[in-house]
C-alpha positions as CSV (number, residue, x, y, z in Angstrom):
1,M,186.1,219.7,56.0
2,L,188.2,216.9,54.4
3,K,189.0,215.3,57.7
4,E,185.3,215.3,58.5
5,Q,184.6,213.5,55.3
6,I,187.3,210.9,56.1
7,K,185.8,210.4,59.6
8,T,182.4,209.9,58.1
9,C,183.7,207.3,55.6
10,F,185.5,205.3,58.2
11,D,182.6,205.5,60.6
12,N,180.3,204.1,57.9
13,A,182.8,201.3,57.0
14,A,183.5,200.1,60.5
15,N,181.3,197.0,60.2
16,T,182.6,196.0,56.8
17,Y,186.3,196.9,57.1
18,D,187.6,193.6,58.3
19,S,185.8,191.7,55.4
20,V,188.1,193.4,52.8
21,A,191.2,194.4,54.9
22,E,193.5,191.5,53.7
23,I,196.3,193.7,52.6
24,Q,196.1,195.8,55.7
25,R,196.5,192.6,57.8
26,K,199.5,191.5,55.7
27,S,201.0,194.9,56.2
28,A,200.6,194.7,60.0
29,K,202.5,191.4,60.1
30,V,205.4,192.9,58.2
31,L,205.6,195.7,60.8
32,M,205.9,193.0,63.5
33,D,209.0,191.8,61.8
34,F,210.6,195.2,62.3
35,L,210.3,195.1,66.1
36,D,213.3,193.7,68.0
37,D,213.2,192.0,71.4
38,R,213.5,195.2,73.5
39,K,211.1,195.5,76.4
40,I,207.9,197.4,75.5
41,S,205.4,198.3,78.2
42,S,203.3,201.0,76.6
43,I,202.0,201.2,73.0
44,I,199.9,203.7,71.0
45,D,198.3,202.4,67.8
46,I,197.8,205.5,65.6
47,G,195.0,205.1,63.1
48,C,194.2,201.8,64.7
49,G,191.1,201.1,62.6
50,T,189.5,197.9,63.9
51,G,192.6,197.0,66.0
52,N,194.3,194.4,63.7
53,V,197.8,195.8,64.4
54,S,197.3,195.7,68.2
55,L,196.0,192.2,68.0
56,E,199.3,191.2,66.3
57,L,201.2,193.1,68.9
58,Y,199.4,191.5,71.7
59,K,200.8,188.1,70.7
60,K,204.3,189.6,71.3
61,Y,203.5,192.0,74.2
62,P,200.5,190.7,76.2
63,D,201.5,192.6,79.3
64,A,201.9,196.0,77.6
65,E,199.5,199.0,78.1
66,Y,197.6,199.7,74.9
67,T,196.2,203.0,73.7
68,F,194.0,203.1,70.5
69,C,193.9,206.3,68.5
70,D,191.6,206.9,65.5
71,I,189.5,209.6,63.9
72,S,186.5,207.2,63.8
73,E,184.5,206.5,66.9
74,N,183.0,203.4,65.3
75,M,186.4,202.0,64.5
76,L,187.6,202.6,68.0
77,R,184.5,200.8,69.4
78,I,185.1,197.7,67.3
79,A,188.9,197.7,68.1
80,A,188.1,197.8,71.9
81,E,185.5,195.1,71.6
82,K,187.9,192.8,69.7
83,F,190.9,193.3,72.0
84,P,191.4,190.8,74.8
85,K,192.3,193.3,77.5
86,A,191.3,196.8,78.5
87,S,192.6,199.7,76.4
88,K,192.5,203.5,76.4
89,Q,190.9,205.1,73.4
90,I,191.6,208.5,71.9
91,C,189.2,209.7,69.2
92,C,191.0,212.4,67.3
93,D,192.6,213.6,64.1
94,A,196.1,212.3,65.1
95,E,197.9,214.6,62.7
96,N,196.7,217.6,64.7
97,Y,196.4,216.1,68.2
98,E,198.6,217.3,71.1
99,F,199.8,214.1,72.7
100,D,200.4,214.6,76.4
101,R,202.6,211.6,77.3
102,S,205.3,209.3,75.9
103,Y,205.1,205.6,74.8
104,D,207.7,202.9,74.4
105,L,206.2,202.2,70.9
106,A,204.1,204.3,68.5
107,I,202.9,202.2,65.6
108,S,200.8,203.2,62.6
109,N,199.8,200.9,59.8
110,L,198.5,202.4,56.6
111,S,197.1,205.5,58.1
112,M,199.6,208.3,57.5
113,Q,198.6,208.5,53.8
114,W,195.5,210.2,55.1
115,F,197.7,213.0,56.6
116,S,198.3,216.3,54.8
117,E,201.9,216.5,56.0
118,A,203.0,213.0,57.2
119,E,206.7,213.9,57.4
120,K,205.9,216.7,59.9
121,F,203.8,214.4,62.0
122,I,206.5,211.8,62.1
123,E,209.0,214.4,63.4
124,R,206.5,215.4,66.1
125,I,205.4,212.0,67.2
126,K,209.1,210.9,67.5
127,T,209.3,213.2,70.6
128,H,206.6,211.1,72.3
129,C,208.0,207.6,71.8
130,K,211.1,205.6,72.1
131,L,210.4,203.7,68.9
132,L,208.2,204.5,65.9
133,A,207.2,201.8,63.4
134,F,204.9,202.7,60.5
135,S,203.7,201.9,57.0
136,T,202.3,204.2,54.4
137,L,201.4,204.1,50.7
138,L,203.8,205.4,48.1
139,N,202.9,207.5,45.0
140,T,203.5,204.4,42.8
141,S,200.4,202.7,44.3
142,F,197.3,202.1,42.1
143,E,199.2,202.4,38.8
144,S,196.6,200.4,36.8
145,Y,193.8,202.4,38.3
146,K,195.4,205.7,37.4
147,K,195.8,204.6,33.8
148,L,192.0,204.1,33.6
149,F,190.9,207.1,35.6
150,K,192.1,210.7,36.0
151,F,192.9,210.7,39.7
152,P,194.0,208.1,42.3
153,P,191.4,207.1,44.9
154,T,192.7,209.2,47.8
155,F,195.5,211.7,48.4
156,K,198.7,212.4,46.6
157,Y,200.9,209.9,48.3
158,P,204.6,210.7,49.0
159,T,207.4,209.6,46.7
160,L,210.2,207.4,48.0
161,D,212.6,210.3,48.1
162,E,210.2,212.4,50.1
163,I,209.6,209.8,52.7
164,L,213.3,208.9,53.0
165,K,214.0,212.4,54.3
166,I,212.8,211.1,57.7
167,T,216.1,209.1,57.8
168,P,214.7,205.7,59.0
169,Q,216.8,203.3,60.9
170,Q,215.6,200.5,58.6
171,Y,213.0,200.3,55.9
172,A,211.5,198.1,53.3
173,I,209.1,198.4,50.3
174,K,206.6,195.7,49.4
175,R,204.0,195.5,46.6
176,Y,200.7,193.8,47.1
177,A,198.0,193.5,44.4
178,I,194.3,192.5,44.3
179,E,192.1,192.1,41.2
180,L,188.5,193.2,41.2
181,D,185.9,192.5,38.6
182,N,185.3,196.0,37.3
183,F,185.0,199.7,38.4
184,F,181.9,199.0,40.5
185,G,183.8,196.2,42.3
186,V,186.6,198.8,43.0
187,A,184.0,201.3,44.3
188,R,182.4,198.7,46.6
189,Y,185.9,197.6,47.9
190,F,186.9,201.2,48.8
191,K,183.6,201.9,50.4
192,K,183.9,198.8,52.6
193,L,187.4,200.0,53.6
194,G,186.3,203.5,54.3
195,A,188.5,205.0,51.5
196,C,186.9,207.7,49.5
197,L,186.9,206.9,45.8
198,K,187.5,209.9,43.6
199,S,187.2,210.2,39.8
200,H,186.3,213.0,37.5
201,D,184.8,210.6,34.9
202,N,181.1,210.7,34.4
203,P,178.9,207.7,35.3
204,S,178.2,206.6,31.7
205,K,181.9,206.4,31.0
206,L,182.5,204.5,34.2
207,A,179.7,202.1,33.4
208,S,181.5,201.1,30.2
209,K,184.6,200.0,32.0
210,N,183.7,196.4,32.8
211,S,187.1,194.7,32.5
212,P,188.9,193.5,35.6
213,I,191.0,196.2,37.5
214,I,194.2,195.5,39.4
215,L,194.9,197.6,42.5
216,E,198.6,197.7,43.4
217,Y,199.6,198.7,46.9
218,D,203.2,199.9,47.1
219,I,203.8,200.1,50.9
220,F,206.8,201.7,52.6
221,F,207.6,200.2,56.0
222,A,210.0,201.9,58.4
223,V,211.3,202.2,61.9
224,V,212.6,205.6,63.2
């Protein structure tokens, strides 16, 4: 049921995602810096969204074979339309999908925080790729938001200690922040991204919170 809600949110946000995905684009460029000069001829972009990661990869690997994987059909459609060459699309819940081939590179930018057990998925996808590069949110994300409201906007993100159990070859942590006018600006922002905003506060209480709100993204980058 939860994955169906996630799919619906991202399907509905496909046409607005790029207008607010500045941090996601910055994160994609950081992942590029993690890739060395090894030859890569096949790539799967897991949780590809509108294809921004693969567009960055294409600058480095224009001759590679690309596979887009996402839970949202609408996101996949836009990614394929934006991409300068033909690609294969897999519409699925990647966390529970049985991959039937291997790739030189599996890459995932800010999608694994939507998984129930990201660490188990990482161990499994490692058997289908020579190199895995990914980014995900840490539990310290959205600190200011959590001080104002009872729950963070999405899942319980992993702690640094939990995610380090995957023993990455290299990793980095970066913090990005954006300021929005008020709670309603935050709600619009997450809706455009496809993230499901959760709060147990009642509407009248939310309406009284008109001061600016900072959203902090603490992002863990790794190669395994």
